[in-house]
Each structure stands twice: as structure tokens, then as C-alpha cells.
N, C-alpha and C positions, 0 to 999 in steps of 0.2 A: 297830084306827080301819080308819077306811072306805078311807085312803088304800092302807093295808097291802094292805086287802083287794082294792083295784082292779088293785095290781100282782101280787096273788098268783094271781087269776082269768084275769089276762091272760096271766100266765107257764103257766098250765093250759093255757087254751085255744093259744096258742102250741107247746105240747108236744104236747097230745091228737090221737092218729092216725085218730079217729072223730070225723067233720063236724058228727055230731049231738050229741055231748060237747064240741066246742071251741067250739060255736054256743052251748050253754048257758052254760059257762063265759065266752064272749064277753060275754052277757046279763048276769051278775053283773058282770062287770068294769064294764059301761057304767052300770047302776045304784049300785055302789060310789064308780064316780068322780062320776059327779051328786051322790052326799051329801057324799062329799070336797071337792067344788066348793064346795057350799051352807056348810059347817062353816067353810071357808077364808075364807069371804066374810064371814060372822058376825063373824069373826077380824080381819075387813080386810088380810087377808093377802093381795095382791093378786096377787103372783108365784106362788103357792101354789096359788090360786083360778084361776089363768090357765092352768097345767099342768096343772091336773085337767081344766079344761074341755076340751084338748086330748086327754085321757085316755079321756076321756067319748065325742069326736068318733071317735076310732080306736077304740074297742071298739064304737062304735055300728053301725061300717064296717065292722068284723070282723063284727060280728051278723049283718048284711044281706049278708055276702059270699056271691059264687054256688059260692064252691067251698074247697076248706081251704087250696090256696097264698093265693089272696087274703087269705082268713082271717086265717093266719099273720102274713101281711106287716103288716096292720094291728094282729093283736095285739102284734109285737113294738114297732110305735111305741107302741101303749097303754100295755106294758111300762113303756118309757122315760120316757114323759109321767108316769105313775105314779111315779117313781121319782123324778124331779125334784121332784115337785109334794111327795112328801114332805121331800126334802131343803129345799125352801123353806119349808113348814112349821116344821120344826126350827130355822131361823134366825129365825122368827117371834115365836117365844115369848119 
């Protein structure tokens, strides 16, 4: 799912040692979180949509971060928000 992808890409960005590769994963996490948010909104799952919106915001901040340390900080937050979004989505079905 998009939520799972958002988590996976954020985790990859967090663990990546290359800034360019981490930035690429952060971009993918941002896009997946945005798609997950839209899907959650379509299902009227407000809590999941809110968490995925946070994941999107953090992934976007990771993507535009100026160094790897800042990128990792936001990627970690995006990861946690995506995980929370996935849990909320499970409870919504």
C-alpha cells in the first residue's frame, strides 16, 4: 500500500549514508505519503489521513533538508507518522 511505501522509503532515507540517495528516498516517501493521505480521505478515515499528512510534511522537509543529519531527523519523523497512519488505517476498515 502507499502507506507501507511511505514507511519503507522514509526508513530507507533514514538509513542511507549517501545524501543524494537519501534525498531520492525522501522524495518517494513524500509522494507515497501524499497518495496514502488521498486514499485515507476517500475512505473518510480522518485519523489515518492526518497521520499521512504529517508523514508527507516530514518527508517533504527531509527532501529539502540541507544536510544528511537534518534529512535523517525528518525521515525518522516521517517513518513514525507513516507507521501511525498505517495503524489508524487498519482500525478504519
